[in-house]
C-alpha positions in Angstrom: 6.5 -16.9 22.2 4.9 -13.6 22.8 4.1 -11.0 20.2 7.2 -8.9 20.8 9.5 -11.9 20.2 7.7 -12.5 16.9 8.1 -8.8 16.0 11.8 -8.8 16.8 12.4 -12.0 14.8 10.5 -10.6 11.9 12.4 -7.3 12.1 15.8 -9.1 12.1 14.6 -11.2 9.1 13.6 -8.2 7.1 16.9 -6.4 7.9 18.8 -9.6 6.8 16.8 -9.7 3.6 17.6 -6.1 2.9 21.3 -6.6 3.5 21.3 -9.6 1.2 19.8 -7.3 -1.5 22.9 -5.2 -1.3 25.0 -8.2 -2.2 23.2 -8.7 -5.6 25.5 -7.6 -8.4 24.3 -4.4 -10.2 24.8 -6.1 -13.6 21.9 -8.4 -12.7 19.6 -5.7 -11.4 20.1 -3.3 -14.3 19.1 -5.8 -16.9 15.7 -4.9 -18.5 13.9 -8.0 -17.3 14.6 -7.8 -13.6 14.3 -4.0 -13.6 10.8 -4.2 -15.2 9.7 -7.0 -12.8 10.8 -5.1 -9.7 9.0 -1.9 -10.8 5.8 -3.8 -11.7 5.9 -5.9 -8.5 6.0 -2.7 -6.4 2.9 -1.4 -8.1 1.1 -4.7 -7.8 1.9 -5.1 -4.1 0.7 -1.5 -3.4 -2.5 -2.1 -5.4 -3.2 -5.3 -3.5 -2.6 -3.5 -0.2 -5.0 -0.7 -1.2 -7.7 -3.3 -2.3 -7.4 -5.3 0.9 -7.7 -2.2 3.0 -10.5 -0.6 1.1 -12.9 -3.4 0.6 -14.1 -5.0 3.8 -15.6 -8.5 3.8 -18.3 -9.4 6.2 -18.7 -13.1 6.0 -19.4 -13.9 2.4 -20.5 -10.4 1.4 -18.5 -7.4 0.5 -19.2 -4.4 2.7 -18.3 -0.9 1.4 -17.7 1.9 3.9 -16.3 5.4 3.8 -12.9 4.2 2.5 -14.2 3.6 -1.1 -15.4 7.2 -1.7 -12.2 8.5 -0.1 -10.1 6.3 -2.5 -12.1 7.6 -5.4 -11.5 11.2 -4.4 -7.8 10.5 -4.0 -7.7 8.8 -7.4 -9.5 11.7 -9.1 -7.2 14.3 -7.5 -4.1 12.3 -8.5 -5.4 12.3 -12.0 -5.6 16.1 -11.8 -2.0 16.1 -10.5 -2.9 17.7 -7.2 0.0 17.7 -4.6 0.1 14.7 -2.4 -0.6 16.4 0.9 -3.8 18.0 -0.5 -4.9 14.5 -1.8 -4.4 13.1 1.7 -6.3 15.9 3.4 -9.2 15.7 0.8 -9.4 11.9 1.1 -9.3 12.0 5.0 -11.9 14.7 5.0 -14.2 12.8 2.6 -14.0 9.7 4.8 -14.6 11.7 8.0 -17.6 13.5 6.6 -19.1 10.2 5.4 -18.5 8.5 8.7 -20.1 11.4 10.6 -23.2 11.3 8.4 -23.7 7.6 8.8 
């Protein structure tokens, strides 16, 4: 199997999973327990993705690069309720400047 076959199979699987989600009764989804779990799961998965993409491991050591200061700038700007596009520009600029200086 080549890479494109795997990508196509995964795409069909994700589409099928999404379509199965529409078959779940709304009475089940609107209960407080499942609603809370689904909202917290989304935040947890996004946080895990950010952590994995920010902290780079080199063997058994943790290497920090320009992504960490950019993430800190973005978090600070989000705390100040700056519009999302400005947060993106500031974080990208921070990472670019640090990478040019190193």
